[in-house]
N, C-alpha and C positions, 0 to 999 in steps of 0.2 A: 293394550300397549300401543303406542304410536311408533310408526316406522321413521318418523322425522327426527333427525338428530337435534339435540338442544341447540338453540341459537346462542351464540356468544354475544355479550353485550357490545353495542356499537362503541367504537373508540371515542374517547372524550378529547377532541382536538383542542379545546380550550386548555385543558390540563396539560396536554402534550406541549403546546406552545409555551405555557408558563414554565414547564420543566426546562425546555431548551433555552428559554430566556435567562435562566439562572446559571447557565453553564458559561464560564469564561471562554472567550474566543481561542485562547491558547490551548485549552483543553479540547475543543472541537478540532482544531488543526492537528494536534498530536493524535487524537483518536482516529481521524481519517488517515493520517500517515501510517499508523500501526496497522490499520485494516488493509491498506495498500501493500504494506510489507508482508503481511500474513498471506494475502492472496498471491503475491508474487512468489513467495517461498513454495506454496503449493504447486503453482504452475511450473516452477523450476524443478520439481520433484525432490524438494528438500525435507519433506515430511515423512512420517513413519510409513505412509502408503507408497513412498518412493515414486516410481514412474507412472503409477496408475492415473495420475491427473496431470502429468507433465505435458506442457504445451508452450513451447518457446515463443510462439507468436503472441500468445496472450501474456506471457511473462514480460515480453518486451514492452508491451503497452502499459502494463502496471508499473514497471520500473521507471519508465519514462514519465508517467504521471506523478509518481512519487518524487522524482528528481525535480520536476517542475513545481510541485507544491512546496518542497523544501527551499528551492531557490526563491520563489515568490514570497515566502513567509519568513525568510531569514532575518529580516529586520524587525519582525513582529513577535518572534518567540525568542526567549532567552537562550544563551548557549547551554544552559542547564538542560533544556529540552532539545535543542538542535543537535548537540554533539552526538548523543547516542543514535539519533535518527540518521545523521550523516554516516555514522559508522555502519549502521544497518544497510543503508543504501549502497555503500561501497562494497559490502559483503555480497549483496544481491547482484551487483554489477559484475563482480569477480566470478560468482557462481554462474551467471549467464554466459560469460566469456568461456568458462571451462566446459559448460554443457553444450556449447555450439559446435557443430561438426565443422563448420567453416566460420571461424571467429571474425567478427567485424574488425576493420582497421581501427587502431587506437583513435579515439575521438568520435567514432561513428557508432558505438554501442548504445544501448538504451540509456537515456539520461545523460550521456556524456556531453551533449550540447550544453547542459547546465553545469556539470561538475568538472569538465575537462576530461582528458584521456585517462582511462583506467588500464593499467598494465598488469598482466597476471601471469 
């Protein structure tokens, strides 16, 4: 018997490139937005694990990036896709405001540069 673990096959980058080429841009944007939302929720302590992964500094960055992405792509994705993402963003912004010991001034919270002030 060999002590060396079995080698996994090398990734087929040509196939991966073909796969991503077949995905519409709107789907890529929405997928990235959902990933940012999920990561922000974890960093805000909104998951089953609660405060185990809570990190408001990291959450701020993720919420801000999500707001920037949605602002930049607003004319590129339909309201069918944009509306629930905007709702999710607002929920994250409100959760951030509630989780902060010293809340930001209205208009100064994460992503509010793009969305306007969030009052909670």
